[in-house]
C-alpha positions as CSV (number, residue, x, y, z in Angstrom):
1,X,-29.7,61.8,-106.2
2,X,-27.7,64.8,-107.7
3,X,-26.5,62.5,-110.4
4,X,-24.1,59.7,-111.4
5,X,-20.8,59.1,-113.2
6,X,-21.4,57.8,-116.8
7,X,-18.1,55.7,-116.6
8,X,-18.2,54.0,-113.3
9,X,-21.7,54.5,-112.5
10,X,-21.0,55.9,-109.1
11,X,-23.9,57.9,-107.5
12,X,-22.9,61.3,-106.0
13,X,-24.5,64.4,-104.4
14,X,-23.7,68.0,-104.6
15,X,-22.0,67.8,-101.2
16,X,-19.8,65.0,-102.4
17,X,-18.6,67.1,-105.5
18,X,-17.8,70.0,-103.1
19,X,-14.2,69.0,-103.2
20,X,-13.9,68.8,-106.9
21,X,-13.4,71.5,-109.4
22,X,-16.8,73.1,-110.1
23,X,-17.4,75.2,-113.2
24,X,-18.2,79.0,-113.0
25,X,-21.8,80.0,-114.2
26,X,-21.7,81.0,-117.9
27,X,-22.3,84.6,-117.1
28,X,-19.4,84.9,-115.0
29,X,-16.5,87.1,-116.0
30,X,-13.9,85.1,-114.0
31,X,-11.6,82.7,-115.8
32,X,-13.3,79.3,-116.4
33,X,-12.4,76.2,-114.3
34,X,-12.2,72.6,-115.3
35,X,-15.5,70.7,-115.3
36,X,-16.3,68.7,-112.1
37,X,-14.9,65.1,-112.0
38,X,-16.2,61.9,-110.5
39,X,-14.9,61.7,-107.0
40,X,-14.4,57.8,-107.5
41,X,-12.8,57.5,-111.1
42,X,-12.0,61.2,-111.8
43,X,-14.0,61.0,-115.1
44,X,-15.6,64.3,-116.3
45,X,-18.6,62.4,-117.8
46,X,-21.1,63.2,-115.0
47,X,-24.8,63.4,-115.5
48,X,-26.6,65.8,-113.3
49,X,-30.2,67.1,-113.5
50,X,-32.9,68.1,-110.9
51,X,-35.4,65.8,-112.6
52,X,-33.1,62.9,-113.2
53,X,-35.0,60.4,-111.0
54,X,-38.4,61.3,-112.5
55,X,-38.0,61.0,-116.3
56,X,-38.6,57.8,-118.0
57,X,-39.0,58.3,-121.7
58,X,-35.7,57.7,-123.6
59,X,-34.5,57.9,-127.2
60,X,-31.6,55.8,-128.1
61,X,-29.6,56.7,-131.4
62,X,-26.7,54.9,-132.7
63,X,-23.7,57.1,-133.6
64,X,-22.9,57.0,-137.4
65,X,-24.2,53.4,-137.2
66,X,-23.2,51.9,-140.6
67,X,-19.8,53.5,-140.4
68,X,-19.3,52.5,-136.8
69,X,-20.1,48.8,-137.6
70,X,-17.5,48.8,-140.4
71,X,-14.8,50.5,-138.2
72,X,-15.6,47.8,-135.6
73,X,-14.9,45.1,-138.1
74,X,-12.1,46.8,-139.9
75,X,-9.8,48.2,-137.2
76,X,-7.4,49.7,-139.7
77,X,-10.2,52.2,-140.6
78,X,-10.5,53.5,-137.1
79,X,-8.7,56.7,-137.6
80,X,-9.7,57.4,-141.2
81,X,-12.6,59.2,-142.8
82,X,-15.2,56.7,-143.8
83,X,-18.3,57.1,-146.0
84,X,-21.0,54.4,-146.5
85,X,-22.8,54.9,-149.7
86,X,-23.6,54.1,-153.3
87,X,-21.5,54.6,-156.5
88,X,-20.7,58.0,-157.9
89,X,-24.2,58.9,-158.6
90,X,-25.5,57.6,-155.3
91,X,-25.9,59.2,-152.0
92,X,-24.3,59.1,-148.6
93,X,-25.9,56.7,-146.3
94,X,-23.6,57.5,-143.2
95,X,-20.5,59.4,-142.7
96,X,-18.1,58.8,-139.8
97,X,-17.4,61.8,-137.5
98,X,-14.0,62.3,-139.1
99,X,-15.7,62.7,-142.5
100,X,-18.3,65.0,-141.1
101,X,-15.6,67.4,-140.0
102,X,-15.1,68.0,-143.8
103,X,-18.7,68.8,-144.3
104,X,-20.0,65.2,-145.4
105,X,-23.5,64.5,-144.3
106,X,-26.1,61.8,-144.8
107,X,-28.2,61.9,-148.0
108,X,-25.5,64.2,-149.6
109,X,-24.8,63.3,-153.3
110,X,-21.7,61.0,-153.4
111,X,-19.8,63.2,-155.9
112,X,-20.2,66.2,-153.5
113,X,-19.0,64.0,-150.5
114,X,-15.9,63.0,-152.6
115,X,-15.0,66.7,-153.4
116,X,-15.4,67.6,-149.7
117,X,-13.4,64.6,-148.4
118,X,-11.3,63.1,-151.2
119,X,-9.3,61.1,-148.7
120,X,-12.2,59.2,-147.4
121,X,-12.5,55.5,-147.7
122,X,-15.8,54.6,-149.4
123,X,-17.6,51.4,-148.8
124,X,-21.1,50.1,-150.1
125,X,-23.5,49.5,-147.3
126,X,-23.9,45.9,-146.0
127,X,-27.6,46.1,-145.0
128,X,-27.7,42.4,-143.8
129,X,-24.9,42.9,-141.4
130,X,-26.3,46.2,-140.1
131,X,-29.7,44.5,-139.5
132,X,-28.0,41.8,-137.5
133,X,-26.1,44.3,-135.3
134,X,-29.3,46.4,-134.8
135,X,-31.2,43.2,-133.6
136,X,-28.5,42.5,-131.0
137,X,-28.8,46.1,-129.8
138,X,-32.5,45.8,-129.7
139,X,-32.3,42.7,-127.6
140,X,-30.3,44.6,-125.1
141,X,-33.1,47.3,-125.0
142,X,-35.8,44.6,-124.4
143,X,-33.7,43.4,-121.4
144,X,-34.6,46.8,-119.9
145,X,-38.3,47.1,-120.9
146,X,-40.9,45.6,-123.3
147,X,-41.9,49.0,-124.2
148,X,-39.4,49.5,-127.1
149,X,-40.6,51.3,-130.3
150,X,-38.1,51.0,-133.1
151,X,-38.0,54.2,-135.2
152,X,-35.5,53.0,-137.8
153,X,-32.7,50.4,-137.9
154,X,-30.5,52.4,-135.6
155,X,-32.7,54.1,-133.2
156,X,-35.7,53.6,-130.9
157,X,-37.9,55.0,-128.1
158,X,-38.0,53.3,-124.7
159,X,-40.4,53.9,-122.0
160,X,-38.9,52.8,-118.6
161,X,-41.9,53.9,-116.4
162,X,-42.1,51.6,-113.4
163,X,-38.8,49.8,-114.1
164,X,-36.9,51.2,-111.1
165,X,-37.8,48.5,-108.6
166,X,-37.0,45.8,-111.1
167,X,-33.6,47.1,-112.1
168,X,-32.8,48.7,-108.7
169,X,-31.8,51.8,-110.5
170,X,-33.6,54.8,-112.1
171,X,-34.5,55.0,-115.8
172,X,-31.6,57.3,-116.4
173,X,-29.1,54.9,-114.7
174,X,-30.6,52.0,-116.7
175,X,-30.2,53.8,-120.0
176,X,-26.7,54.6,-119.1
177,X,-25.9,51.1,-118.3
178,X,-27.4,50.2,-121.7
179,X,-24.9,52.4,-123.4
180,X,-22.1,50.8,-121.7
181,X,-23.3,47.3,-122.7
182,X,-23.7,48.2,-126.4
183,X,-20.2,49.6,-126.4
184,X,-18.6,46.8,-124.7
185,X,-20.6,43.9,-126.1
186,X,-21.6,45.1,-129.6
187,X,-18.7,47.4,-130.3
188,X,-20.6,50.6,-131.4
189,X,-21.7,53.6,-129.4
190,X,-25.0,55.3,-128.9
191,X,-26.3,58.7,-127.8
192,X,-29.3,59.0,-125.4
193,X,-31.9,61.6,-124.9
194,X,-34.1,61.4,-121.8
195,X,-37.3,63.4,-121.1
196,X,-41.0,63.3,-120.2
197,X,-42.2,62.6,-123.9
198,X,-41.1,61.2,-127.3
199,X,-40.7,64.7,-129.0
200,X,-38.3,66.0,-126.4
201,X,-36.4,62.7,-125.9
202,X,-35.7,62.7,-129.6
203,X,-34.5,66.4,-129.6
204,X,-32.3,65.5,-126.6
205,X,-30.5,62.6,-128.2
206,X,-29.2,64.9,-130.9
207,X,-27.8,67.5,-128.6
208,X,-24.4,65.8,-127.6
209,X,-23.4,63.3,-130.2
210,X,-21.3,61.1,-130.2
211,X,-21.7,59.1,-126.8
212,X,-23.9,61.8,-125.5
213,X,-26.6,61.7,-122.8
214,X,-28.8,64.8,-122.6
215,X,-31.8,65.5,-120.4
216,X,-34.8,67.8,-120.9
217,X,-36.9,68.2,-117.8
218,X,-40.4,69.4,-117.5
219,X,-39.5,72.6,-115.7
220,X,-37.2,73.8,-118.5
221,X,-39.2,72.7,-121.5
222,X,-40.7,75.9,-122.9
223,X,-37.4,77.9,-122.1
224,X,-35.4,75.1,-123.9
225,X,-37.6,75.2,-127.0
226,X,-38.0,78.9,-127.2
227,X,-35.0,79.6,-129.2
228,X,-35.2,76.5,-131.4
229,X,-36.2,76.6,-135.1
230,X,-39.6,75.5,-136.0
231,X,-37.9,73.1,-138.5
232,X,-37.2,70.9,-135.5
233,X,-40.8,70.3,-135.0
234,X,-41.8,66.7,-136.1
235,X,-43.8,66.9,-139.4
236,X,-42.6,70.4,-140.3
237,X,-40.9,69.9,-143.6
238,X,-39.6,72.5,-146.1
239,X,-42.9,73.6,-147.5
240,X,-44.5,74.2,-144.0
241,X,-41.2,75.8,-142.8
242,X,-41.3,78.2,-145.7
243,X,-44.9,79.1,-145.1
244,X,-44.2,79.8,-141.5
245,X,-41.2,81.9,-142.5
246,X,-43.3,84.0,-144.8
247,X,-45.7,84.7,-141.8
248,X,-42.6,85.8,-139.8
249,X,-42.5,82.7,-137.6
250,X,-39.0,81.2,-137.3
251,X,-38.7,79.9,-133.7
252,X,-40.8,77.9,-131.4
253,X,-40.8,80.8,-129.0
254,X,-42.8,82.8,-131.4
255,X,-45.4,80.1,-131.6
256,X,-45.5,79.9,-127.7
257,X,-46.7,83.5,-127.7
258,X,-49.6,82.8,-130.1
259,X,-53.1,81.6,-129.5
260,X,-54.2,78.1,-130.5
261,X,-57.4,79.4,-132.3
262,X,-55.2,81.6,-134.4
263,X,-52.9,78.8,-135.5
264,X,-55.9,76.7,-136.2
265,X,-57.5,79.4,-138.4
266,X,-54.2,79.9,-140.3
267,X,-52.8,76.4,-140.6
268,X,-55.7,73.9,-139.8
269,X,-55.0,70.8,-138.0
270,X,-51.3,71.2,-138.6
271,X,-51.4,74.5,-136.7
272,X,-52.7,72.7,-133.6
273,X,-49.9,70.1,-134.0
274,X,-47.2,72.9,-134.2
275,X,-48.7,74.8,-131.3
276,X,-48.6,71.9,-128.9
277,X,-45.1,70.6,-129.9
278,X,-43.7,74.1,-129.6
279,X,-44.7,73.9,-126.0
280,X,-43.3,70.5,-125.5
281,X,-46.8,68.9,-125.3
282,X,-46.6,65.5,-126.8
283,X,-49.1,62.8,-125.7
284,X,-47.9,59.9,-128.1
285,X,-47.1,56.8,-126.3
286,X,-44.2,54.5,-126.9
287,X,-45.8,51.9,-129.1
288,X,-43.9,48.6,-129.0
289,X,-46.2,46.9,-131.5
290,X,-46.3,49.7,-133.9
291,X,-46.6,48.1,-137.4
292,X,-45.1,49.3,-140.5
293,X,-47.1,51.9,-142.4
294,X,-45.4,51.4,-145.7
295,X,-43.0,49.3,-147.6
296,X,-40.8,50.6,-150.5
297,X,-37.6,50.2,-152.5
298,X,-35.7,52.7,-154.6
299,X,-32.5,53.0,-156.6
300,X,-30.2,55.8,-157.7
301,X,-28.8,55.7,-161.2
302,X,-25.0,56.1,-162.1
303,X,-26.2,58.0,-165.2
304,X,-29.4,60.1,-165.5
305,X,-32.2,58.4,-167.4
306,X,-35.1,60.1,-169.5
307,X,-36.2,57.1,-171.5
308,X,-39.4,55.3,-170.5
309,X,-38.2,51.7,-171.4
310,X,-35.1,52.2,-169.4
311,X,-36.9,53.5,-166.4
312,X,-39.5,50.7,-166.6
313,X,-36.5,48.3,-166.6
314,X,-35.3,49.9,-163.4
315,X,-38.8,49.8,-161.9
316,X,-39.4,46.0,-162.2
317,X,-36.7,44.7,-159.8
318,X,-37.9,47.3,-157.2
319,X,-41.3,45.8,-157.6
320,X,-39.9,42.3,-156.9
321,X,-38.1,43.6,-153.8
322,X,-41.3,45.2,-152.4
323,X,-43.3,42.1,-153.2
324,X,-40.9,39.9,-151.5
325,X,-40.9,42.1,-148.4
326,X,-44.7,42.2,-148.3
327,X,-45.0,38.3,-148.7
328,X,-42.3,37.8,-145.9
329,X,-44.3,40.1,-143.5
330,X,-47.6,38.5,-144.6
331,X,-48.9,41.9,-145.7
332,X,-50.5,43.5,-148.8
333,X,-50.7,47.1,-149.9
334,X,-53.6,48.9,-151.4
335,X,-52.0,52.3,-152.3
336,X,-49.1,52.1,-154.8
337,X,-46.9,55.1,-155.0
338,X,-43.8,55.9,-157.1
339,X,-41.0,58.3,-156.3
340,X,-38.8,60.1,-158.8
341,X,-36.1,62.5,-158.4
342,X,-34.9,64.7,-161.3
343,X,-31.3,65.6,-162.3
344,X,-32.0,68.8,-160.5
345,X,-33.0,67.1,-157.3
346,X,-36.6,67.9,-157.6
347,X,-38.7,65.2,-155.9
348,X,-42.0,63.9,-157.5
349,X,-44.3,61.5,-155.9
350,X,-47.5,60.0,-157.4
351,X,-49.8,57.3,-156.1
352,X,-52.9,55.3,-157.0
353,X,-55.4,53.3,-154.8
354,X,-56.0,49.7,-156.0
355,X,-59.5,48.1,-155.8
356,X,-58.0,45.4,-153.5
357,X,-54.7,45.1,-151.5
358,X,-52.0,43.3,-153.5
359,X,-48.6,41.6,-152.7
360,X,-47.8,40.6,-156.4
361,X,-44.8,42.1,-158.1
362,X,-46.8,42.1,-161.4
363,X,-49.6,44.1,-159.9
364,X,-47.2,46.6,-158.4
365,X,-45.3,47.0,-161.7
366,X,-48.4,47.5,-163.7
367,X,-49.7,50.2,-161.3
368,X,-46.4,51.8,-161.0
369,X,-45.8,51.8,-164.8
370,X,-49.1,53.6,-165.3
371,X,-47.9,56.3,-162.9
372,X,-44.5,56.6,-164.5
373,X,-45.7,57.0,-168.0
374,X,-47.6,60.2,-167.1
375,X,-44.3,61.7,-165.8
376,X,-41.9,60.8,-168.6
377,X,-42.1,63.9,-170.7
378,X,-38.4,64.6,-171.3
379,X,-37.1,65.2,-167.9
380,X,-33.9,63.3,-166.9
381,X,-34.2,61.3,-163.6
382,X,-31.5,60.2,-161.2
383,X,-33.6,58.1,-158.9
384,X,-36.8,56.0,-159.0
385,X,-38.6,54.1,-156.3
386,X,-41.9,52.3,-155.7
387,X,-43.8,51.4,-152.5
388,X,-47.0,50.6,-151.0
389,X,-49.0,51.8,-148.0
390,X,-52.5,51.3,-146.6
391,X,-51.2,47.8,-145.5
392,X,-53.6,44.9,-144.9
393,X,-53.4,41.4,-143.8
394,X,-52.2,38.9,-146.6
395,X,-55.4,37.0,-146.4
396,X,-57.1,40.0,-148.2
397,X,-54.5,40.1,-151.0
398,X,-55.2,39.7,-154.7
399,X,-58.8,38.3,-154.7
400,X,-60.1,36.9,-157.9
401,X,-61.3,39.7,-160.3
402,X,-64.1,38.6,-162.5
403,X,-63.5,41.7,-164.7
404,X,-60.0,40.7,-165.2
405,X,-60.0,36.9,-166.1
406,X,-56.2,36.8,-166.5
407,X,-55.6,38.0,-162.8
408,X,-55.8,34.5,-161.3
409,X,-53.3,33.1,-163.9
410,X,-50.8,36.0,-163.0
411,X,-51.1,35.1,-159.3
412,X,-50.5,31.4,-159.8
413,X,-47.4,32.2,-162.1
414,X,-45.9,34.4,-159.5
415,X,-46.6,31.8,-156.7
416,X,-44.9,29.2,-158.9
417,X,-41.9,31.4,-159.3
418,X,-41.7,32.2,-155.5
419,X,-41.7,28.3,-154.9
420,X,-38.8,27.9,-157.5
421,X,-36.8,30.7,-155.9
422,X,-37.3,29.4,-152.4
423,X,-35.7,26.2,-153.3
424,X,-32.9,27.4,-155.9
425,X,-32.2,31.0,-155.3
426,X,-33.8,34.3,-156.5
427,X,-32.0,34.3,-159.8
428,X,-33.2,30.6,-160.7
429,X,-36.1,31.9,-162.5
430,X,-36.9,35.4,-163.9
431,X,-39.3,37.1,-166.2
432,X,-38.3,38.3,-169.7
433,X,-38.4,42.0,-168.6
434,X,-35.6,41.2,-166.0
435,X,-33.1,40.3,-168.6
436,X,-32.1,43.8,-169.4
437,X,-31.6,44.5,-165.9
438,X,-29.4,41.5,-165.4
439,X,-27.0,42.2,-168.3
């Protein structure tokens, strides 16, 4: 199969396209001609690739998801710039593609986004609604394969190996059919990347947003990656990118010319990781049962805070959120970490390992407060967060501590509060330290 039409799903061959307008090679000096069109419906949205029938690892990523859901539910916003995010001192969660034309980007401070796109409509995120929509999309994914690995609320990997006989179509066709169902049944759009491993499928899904479908085959992998920035390698953050830049390494092609042992000597295990991914070598499987590695919550302030008592007041409701999520998931965390962002956007993280896993808000608060106290030395902060990792089953949570006779009382008090809230609502009973926050 040479390819298929993404609109009408008609299968075509090169010979069937012979009568259509075909593009000149990019190196040609002759005037360009229109892209080829589907011989059935005349759509230009054709998908062609020499390995189209053999690739089975997909990455599906919703296009400007939060904004797309809001535009679906509010048709009057369809042609307007839309930003989903917090208050003036918050950050952009998602910007629609119209707003992005003005330079607005996710994670950008809201005051910057407003300057770039003053005409934009700004809405607070409605996470409960977005989760419901995401669940509907995920149900469509599971209709294709049980091998679905969610990455976040709006993206997932799919392994469609061996599904051709079941669906009577190739994995590429199945993924395209999924995009059409999401658009018609859910009312939002997605972009797809198809390749032979997760790293490349993820890169491919970002190549042609929105409503894109990009393919990276085995034969072209190293050539495709050669000119790409090392910053695109999974796990290479700013610190590692700067270190590589100091050594004169800016592209994956440069790494492709280096020996593995040299990368290991210079960068340790991370050097091996980078060396392999720069060649498109990724043996990670799509893991449908991959469990959460951490649970956290954070908040951005409207006004910067330097006072310990005020920061502690902001910390407590976050501890309650994390504890609620742990209990709902029947999990407990043994490593507590806090996150702070200064007024100058410097990120600070600190962590402590507990003697035993916990799912109690009070235990999280005490540990987090101990970490926080060491950092409040005059700096002004715009964000605080707390979370847990090293997750365990809930049955291991909060054992009786003979060295802390009051621990069992705290556990029973919190269990009683949870019981009251389950019946009467989360604000039916609160601790005294919550009163400042509720004002």
